[in-house]
C-alpha positions in Angstrom: 99.9 94.3 105.7 99.3 98.0 104.8 96.0 99.0 103.6 95.1 102.3 101.7 91.4 103.2 101.2 90.1 106.5 99.8 87.3 107.3 102.3 85.8 110.4 100.5 86.1 112.0 97.2 85.2 115.5 96.1 85.3 117.2 92.8 86.9 120.4 92.0 87.3 122.5 89.0 90.6 120.9 88.2 90.1 117.3 89.5 89.5 115.5 92.8 90.3 115.7 96.2 90.7 112.5 98.1 90.7 111.8 101.9 92.7 108.7 102.3 93.3 106.4 105.1 96.4 104.3 105.4 96.4 101.5 108.2 100.1 100.4 108.5 101.0 97.0 109.4 101.9 97.9 113.0 98.3 99.3 113.4 99.2 103.0 113.0 96.8 104.9 111.1 97.6 107.9 109.1 95.1 110.3 107.2 96.0 112.1 104.1 94.4 114.5 101.7 95.5 114.2 98.1 94.6 116.4 95.2 94.6 114.6 91.7 94.3 116.8 88.6 92.6 115.7 85.4 95.8 115.7 83.6 97.7 113.4 85.8 94.5 111.2 86.0 94.5 110.9 82.2 98.2 110.5 81.9 98.5 107.7 84.5 95.3 106.0 83.9 94.0 106.8 80.3 90.7 107.1 82.1 90.6 103.3 82.4 90.5 103.3 86.3 88.4 105.4 88.7 90.2 108.5 90.1 90.5 107.1 93.7 92.0 103.8 92.4 94.7 106.0 90.9 95.3 107.8 94.2 95.5 104.5 96.2 97.9 103.1 93.4 100.0 106.5 93.8 100.3 105.9 97.5 101.0 102.4 97.3 103.8 103.1 95.1 105.2 105.8 97.3 105.0 103.7 100.4 106.7 100.9 98.3 109.7 103.1 97.3 113.1 101.9 98.0 114.9 103.0 101.1 117.1 106.2 100.4 114.5 107.6 98.0 113.3 111.2 98.2 109.7 110.0 99.4 109.2 111.5 102.8 108.2 109.1 105.6 105.7 109.6 106.8 104.0 111.1 103.8 102.7 114.7 104.3 99.4 115.0 105.6 98.4 117.1 102.5 99.9 117.0 99.0 99.2 117.1 95.2 99.9 114.0 93.4 102.1 115.7 90.9 104.5 116.2 93.8 105.2 112.4 93.6 107.2 112.9 90.6 109.9 115.0 92.6 110.0 112.3 95.3 109.9 109.4 93.0 110.9 110.2 89.2 109.8 106.6 88.2 106.4 107.1 89.4 105.0 107.9 85.8 106.4 104.6 84.5 105.1 102.7 87.5 101.6 104.0 87.2 101.3 103.8 83.3 102.7 100.4 83.1 99.3 99.0 84.6 100.9 97.9 87.8 97.6 98.1 89.4 97.2 96.0 92.5 
């Protein structure tokens, strides 16, 4: 089972920067830095979830993308959450639908 954990959150003038650790089912560990702006946070969660949970759900959705999608594998070491829309156009619907695990 793959686990996703935000290990550090820092505030910025436009949102948050999250350090994320992904432990894949094969034991491989990947570390990412993901920025999340206030606008995407509000759009995806309506303020109902903590920012780190939005980032975790975003990564979970990206990792669960169907084979053949534009989601890079492995995910880049550093990216802005809004980039996910280019990789996975249905990400807005997935996150806004309340598909929170």
